[in-house]
ZAVONU-261561 format. One record per residue (C-alpha): residue number from 1; z, y, x. Coordinates in steps of 0.001 Angstrom, whole numbers, plus 500000, padded with zeros to 6 digits. Each point is the difference from the previous one (the first is absolute). Layout:
BEGIN
+-----+--------+--------+--------+
| seq |     c3 |     c2 |     c1 |
+-----+--------+--------+--------+
| NUM |      Z |      Y |      X |
...
+-----+--------+--------+--------+
***
This chain:
BEGIN
+-----+--------+--------+--------+
| seq |     c3 |     c2 |     c1 |
+-----+--------+--------+--------+
|   1 | 500000 | 500000 | 500000 |
|   2 | 498768 | 502624 | 502444 |
|   3 | 500379 | 503312 | 498200 |
|   4 | 501573 | 503423 | 500180 |
|   5 | 503215 | 500002 | 497988 |
|   6 | 500463 | 503705 | 499178 |
|   7 | 498594 | 503473 | 500033 |
|   8 | 502478 | 501068 | 502652 |
|   9 | 499043 | 503677 | 499823 |
|  10 | 497263 | 502283 | 498694 |
|  11 | 499308 | 503320 | 501675 |
|  12 | 498135 | 502997 | 498621 |
|  13 | 499674 | 503676 | 500778 |
|  14 | 500321 | 503139 | 497898 |
|  15 | 499729 | 503694 | 500893 |
|  16 | 503431 | 500941 | 498599 |
|  17 | 503088 | 497960 | 500872 |
|  18 | 502291 | 502161 | 497876 |
|  19 | 497953 | 499094 | 496919 |
|  20 | 500128 | 496319 | 500975 |
|  21 | 503768 | 500109 | 500465 |
|  22 | 500508 | 501615 | 496596 |
|  23 | 497750 | 497495 | 498237 |
|  24 | 501500 | 496844 | 501499 |
|  25 | 503615 | 501175 | 499829 |
|  26 | 499426 | 500879 | 496347 |
|  27 | 498522 | 496510 | 499533 |
|  28 | 503280 | 498536 | 501218 |
|  29 | 499201 | 498990 | 503572 |
|  30 | 502046 | 500870 | 503081 |
|  31 | 497909 | 502233 | 502245 |
|  32 | 500844 | 500391 | 503697 |
|  33 | 498448 | 502147 | 502687 |
|  34 | 498247 | 498075 | 502786 |
|  35 | 497784 | 501133 | 502835 |
|  36 | 496878 | 501517 | 498498 |
|  37 | 501002 | 499581 | 496377 |
|  38 | 502193 | 498262 | 497451 |
|  39 | 501222 | 496439 | 499482 |
|  40 | 500309 | 498522 | 496506 |
|  41 | 502890 | 497628 | 499251 |
|  42 | 501478 | 498634 | 496799 |
|  43 | 503641 | 500888 | 499397 |
|  44 | 502366 | 497875 | 502078 |
|  45 | 497192 | 497892 | 501461 |
|  46 | 499441 | 500088 | 503774 |
|  47 | 496264 | 499321 | 499913 |
|  48 | 497535 | 502826 | 500615 |
|  49 | 497317 | 499434 | 497394 |
|  50 | 497716 | 502892 | 500876 |
|  51 | 499458 | 503061 | 502107 |
|  52 | 498437 | 503285 | 499009 |
|  53 | 498533 | 501913 | 502935 |
|  54 | 498897 | 503622 | 500028 |
|  55 | 496285 | 500477 | 500582 |
|  56 | 497710 | 502834 | 498972 |
|  57 | 497510 | 499299 | 497240 |
|  58 | 500244 | 497754 | 496931 |
|  59 | 502333 | 497054 | 499655 |
|  60 | 498768 | 496963 | 501932 |
|  61 | 501127 | 496404 | 500344 |
|  62 | 500328 | 499505 | 503770 |
|  63 | 500931 | 496341 | 500518 |
|  64 | 501856 | 496977 | 498650 |
|  65 | 502420 | 497755 | 501862 |
|  66 | 500309 | 496401 | 498823 |
|  67 | 503005 | 497835 | 500875 |
|  68 | 499651 | 496573 | 501642 |
|  69 | 502501 | 497272 | 500752 |
|  70 | 500624 | 499775 | 503751 |
|  71 | 498901 | 496351 | 500076 |
|  72 | 496603 | 501035 | 498619 |
|  73 | 499212 | 502579 | 502680 |
|  74 | 498188 | 497678 | 502465 |
|  75 | 498194 | 498280 | 497140 |
|  76 | 498828 | 503363 | 498696 |
|  77 | 498731 | 500967 | 503438 |
|  78 | 497857 | 496871 | 500096 |
|  79 | 498994 | 500490 | 496362 |
|  80 | 498736 | 503529 | 500683 |
|  81 | 498151 | 498897 | 503104 |
|  82 | 498253 | 497132 | 498224 |
|  83 | 498832 | 502329 | 497231 |
|  84 | 498920 | 502672 | 502473 |
|  85 | 502062 | 502612 | 498179 |
|  86 | 499596 | 503401 | 501645 |
|  87 | 503112 | 501097 | 501921 |
|  88 | 500648 | 503739 | 500230 |
|  89 | 502409 | 502375 | 501692 |
|  90 | 503055 | 501179 | 498091 |
|  91 | 499348 | 503270 | 498112 |
|  92 | 501655 | 503204 | 501174 |
|  93 | 503658 | 499978 | 498951 |
|  94 | 500189 | 496215 | 499607 |
|  95 | 501763 | 497499 | 502221 |
|  96 | 497795 | 497623 | 501952 |
|  97 | 501955 | 496836 | 499191 |
|  98 | 498429 | 496881 | 498569 |
|  99 | 496265 | 499904 | 499321 |
| 100 | 497899 | 502906 | 498810 |
| 101 | 496794 | 499091 | 498182 |
| 102 | 497342 | 501804 | 498024 |
| 103 | 500404 | 499204 | 496319 |
| 104 | 497699 | 500528 | 497035 |
| 105 | 498462 | 503463 | 499747 |
| 106 | 501064 | 500657 | 503606 |
| 107 | 503698 | 500179 | 499107 |
| 108 | 502233 | 499239 | 503036 |
| 109 | 502293 | 497022 | 499391 |
| 110 | 502963 | 498983 | 502114 |
| 111 | 501277 | 496412 | 500028 |
| 112 | 503514 | 499894 | 501427 |
| 113 | 503076 | 497806 | 499994 |
| 114 | 502406 | 501252 | 497349 |
| 115 | 502676 | 498805 | 497613 |
| 116 | 498539 | 499086 | 496620 |
| 117 | 500480 | 502956 | 497673 |
| 118 | 497774 | 498914 | 497119 |
| 119 | 502177 | 498495 | 497249 |
| 120 | 500834 | 496305 | 500287 |
| 121 | 501117 | 499651 | 496387 |
| 122 | 499128 | 501637 | 496661 |
| 123 | 501041 | 503587 | 499470 |
| 124 | 503370 | 500635 | 498320 |
| 125 | 499928 | 500581 | 496267 |
| 126 | 502714 | 502018 | 498326 |
| 127 | 500266 | 500607 | 496269 |
| 128 | 502388 | 502090 | 497867 |
| 129 | 503328 | 498234 | 499396 |
| 130 | 500234 | 497880 | 496863 |
| 131 | 502629 | 502122 | 498269 |
| 132 | 499189 | 499452 | 496360 |
| 133 | 497685 | 502699 | 498715 |
| 134 | 501809 | 503010 | 501411 |
| 135 | 500290 | 501731 | 503336 |
| 136 | 497299 | 498090 | 501867 |
| 137 | 498052 | 503034 | 501203 |
| 138 | 501136 | 501912 | 503070 |
| 139 | 501271 | 503491 | 499297 |
| 140 | 497563 | 502715 | 501047 |
| 141 | 502854 | 502175 | 501261 |
| 142 | 501145 | 497324 | 502470 |
| 143 | 496736 | 498396 | 501106 |
| 144 | 499978 | 498897 | 503638 |
| 145 | 497009 | 500826 | 502180 |
| 146 | 497327 | 497320 | 499998 |
| 147 | 499768 | 498519 | 503498 |
| 148 | 497339 | 497330 | 500654 |
| 149 | 501133 | 496755 | 501645 |
| 150 | 497067 | 499173 | 502288 |
| 151 | 496240 | 500320 | 500457 |
| 152 | 498161 | 497542 | 497768 |
| 153 | 496383 | 500644 | 501033 |
| 154 | 497347 | 502537 | 500869 |
| 155 | 496525 | 500483 | 498556 |
| 156 | 497214 | 500875 | 502430 |
| 157 | 496537 | 501353 | 499356 |
| 158 | 497028 | 498155 | 501484 |
| 159 | 496246 | 500499 | 499936 |
| 160 | 499507 | 496226 | 499602 |
| 161 | 502865 | 498288 | 498215 |
| 162 | 498525 | 496510 | 500299 |
| 163 | 499381 | 500294 | 503758 |
| 164 | 503459 | 501506 | 500535 |
| 165 | 501546 | 497156 | 497995 |
| 166 | 498269 | 497429 | 502203 |
| 167 | 501292 | 501793 | 503109 |
| 168 | 503618 | 500047 | 498841 |
| 169 | 499745 | 496348 | 498969 |
| 170 | 498262 | 498724 | 503132 |
| 171 | 501607 | 502188 | 502652 |
| 172 | 503496 | 500710 | 498626 |
| 173 | 500426 | 496849 | 497909 |
| 174 | 500672 | 501821 | 496726 |
| 175 | 498954 | 498338 | 496745 |
| 176 | 498311 | 501326 | 496908 |
| 177 | 502329 | 500258 | 497020 |
| 178 | 497601 | 501469 | 497452 |
| 179 | 497139 | 502453 | 499807 |
| 180 | 497158 | 501519 | 498056 |
| 181 | 496996 | 499791 | 502312 |
| 182 | 498623 | 502102 | 501508 |
| 183 | 502383 | 502865 | 499205 |
| 184 | 503537 | 498780 | 500676 |
| 185 | 501865 | 497140 | 501688 |
| 186 | 503686 | 499117 | 500376 |
| 187 | 501272 | 497964 | 502968 |
| 188 | 503347 | 498357 | 500816 |
| 189 | 501416 | 498309 | 503066 |
| 190 | 500555 | 496209 | 499957 |
| 191 | 503411 | 500702 | 501567 |
| 192 | 501123 | 501295 | 496574 |
| 193 | 499548 | 503457 | 498524 |
| 194 | 499484 | 501908 | 496802 |
| 195 | 496722 | 499327 | 498160 |
| 196 | 498339 | 502261 | 502516 |
| 197 | 501001 | 501131 | 503449 |
| 198 | 496856 | 502116 | 500146 |
| 199 | 497324 | 500814 | 497448 |
| 200 | 496467 | 501276 | 500578 |
| 201 | 498077 | 502383 | 497757 |
| 202 | 496328 | 500982 | 500199 |
| 203 | 499269 | 503390 | 501540 |
| 204 | 497680 | 501615 | 502514 |
| 205 | 502317 | 499320 | 502936 |
| 206 | 503590 | 499381 | 501079 |
| 207 | 503060 | 501700 | 498577 |
| 208 | 503431 | 499490 | 498470 |
| 209 | 500023 | 500025 | 496209 |
| 210 | 503687 | 499283 | 499469 |
| 211 | 503170 | 498487 | 501313 |
| 212 | 502026 | 497958 | 497502 |
| 213 | 503804 | 499837 | 500052 |
| 214 | 502178 | 497473 | 498222 |
| 215 | 502630 | 501201 | 497524 |
| 216 | 502324 | 497626 | 498110 |
| 217 | 499378 | 500928 | 496358 |
| 218 | 497557 | 501404 | 497490 |
| 219 | 502502 | 502829 | 499510 |
| 220 | 499623 | 500836 | 503705 |
| 221 | 496223 | 500246 | 499600 |
| 222 | 500355 | 502482 | 497151 |
| 223 | 502902 | 501873 | 501557 |
| 224 | 498127 | 500225 | 503298 |
| 225 | 497074 | 501605 | 498225 |
| 226 | 502361 | 502491 | 498370 |
| 227 | 501725 | 500626 | 503323 |
| 228 | 496660 | 500880 | 501600 |
| 229 | 498901 | 502173 | 497094 |
| 230 | 503249 | 501953 | 500326 |
| 231 | 499210 | 500455 | 503709 |
| 232 | 496558 | 501440 | 499203 |
| 233 | 497890 | 496831 | 500146 |
| 234 | 499046 | 499360 | 496390 |
| 235 | 496453 | 498793 | 500692 |
| 236 | 499366 | 496282 | 500209 |
| 237 | 499453 | 496959 | 497836 |
| 238 | 502336 | 497894 | 497897 |
| 239 | 502378 | 498764 | 498854 |
| 240 | 497899 | 496866 | 499459 |
| 241 | 499616 | 496346 | 500930 |
| 242 | 497437 | 498410 | 502276 |
| 243 | 498198 | 496748 | 499167 |
| 244 | 499460 | 498861 | 503601 |
| 245 | 503485 | 499863 | 501507 |
| 246 | 501630 | 500515 | 496573 |
| 247 | 502202 | 502859 | 501227 |
| 248 | 501065 | 503053 | 498030 |
| 249 | 498978 | 503213 | 501743 |
| 250 | 500174 | 503737 | 500297 |
| 251 | 497687 | 501590 | 502568 |
| 252 | 500920 | 503470 | 501242 |
| 253 | 497292 | 502148 | 501554 |
| 254 | 500861 | 501498 | 503373 |
| 255 | 498800 | 503395 | 501295 |
| 256 | 496919 | 498356 | 501610 |
| 257 | 498576 | 498092 | 497039 |
| 258 | 501430 | 496553 | 500745 |
| 259 | 502986 | 498344 | 498341 |
| 260 | 503424 | 498439 | 500361 |
| 261 | 500775 | 497322 | 497405 |
| 262 | 503278 | 498927 | 498441 |
| 263 | 499513 | 496272 | 499335 |
| 264 | 502154 | 497572 | 498034 |
| 265 | 499747 | 496238 | 499439 |
| 266 | 496853 | 499144 | 501964 |
| 267 | 498815 | 496392 | 500263 |
| 268 | 501201 | 498155 | 503106 |
| 269 | 498186 | 497409 | 502130 |
| 270 | 502394 | 497554 | 501657 |
| 271 | 499494 | 499025 | 503631 |
| 272 | 497573 | 497120 | 500323 |
| 273 | 499078 | 500014 | 496301 |
| 274 | 496440 | 500265 | 498697 |
| 275 | 499423 | 502905 | 497647 |
| 276 | 497413 | 499390 | 497221 |
| 277 | 497682 | 502788 | 501136 |
| 278 | 497072 | 501029 | 497822 |
| 279 | 497289 | 502609 | 499578 |
| 280 | 500990 | 501992 | 496934 |
| 281 | 498108 | 502235 | 497570 |
| 282 | 499940 | 503673 | 500983 |
| 283 | 502142 | 500856 | 496974 |
| 284 | 502842 | 497905 | 501405 |
| 285 | 499853 | 501516 | 503488 |
| 286 | 502195 | 502989 | 499206 |
| 287 | 502399 | 499718 | 497064 |
| 288 | 501065 | 498162 | 496866 |
| 289 | 501497 | 503064 | 498349 |
| 290 | 500796 | 503609 | 500855 |
| 291 | 498449 | 503443 | 499782 |
| 292 | 496324 | 500538 | 500706 |
| 293 | 499039 | 499792 | 503651 |
| 294 | 499701 | 503452 | 501644 |
| 295 | 496352 | 500796 | 500747 |
| 296 | 500479 | 500230 | 503762 |
| 297 | 502598 | 497232 | 500350 |
| 298 | 497807 | 497894 | 502290 |
| 299 | 498513 | 502948 | 501901 |
| 300 | 500359 | 499837 | 503777 |
| 301 | 501024 | 503482 | 501109 |
| 302 | 499934 | 499124 | 503697 |
| 303 | 497007 | 500940 | 502143 |
| 304 | 497360 | 497331 | 500560 |
+-----+--------+--------+--------+
***
């Protein structure tokens, strides 16, 4: 089972770090200053899920780092060599550890030894207490801040979803969960993860559409959306429920046209299990119920 086990980190740039800090702190993440930018953590969790670097120009996805088990490192080196995968230098601002390769659409990918941070069991599910028919809703005057638990997945843009899917399957060992060819595909790791570790959506080139963060209840999805609206981020999509992955969602639009998603109750693929993947009708690729899709929801605002 030679495969990456996690998205260890995603890194993107924006022209305004103060705006990024305000957005992600409002979203409920812990934001720390690091050299050249900001680090995104979930509350009380030591893992650094993402970095936001300051660069002039529009927002841009810079690179992804995938986590490997240490025992797989020599096997991956041979695997890459046999497939003649192009090795590249580490991008500016990145560490040179592990292997750097050129991914689909020219996106730099790092394969490095790391502790598994993708979930190894289904997401927690909390529901209002069974207290008869009274007092089950939280009081608005005492609502705690919604704080996501961990990164569930990211959705990337690609000019050729089918070719990118083959790359992530053949080179990184990921497996197709579901899709609607040729416009979208969802992939998990055989080491165990949510329904998708990464997803791919059709566009003219690379980019980051959204990062998705696990919350423990449907209330948290709705309250997170309200929390962001109160902070000045009312634009987005949801509350609704996806078909592929089954999760309840609220997407919040960031200042650069991409999204952060509150996600609850997504399907889970156990380690070593075979998921019944299928090619689904286009109507099932986005949602079962919810508000109408915003016109530019799948627009890639990053430069080609």
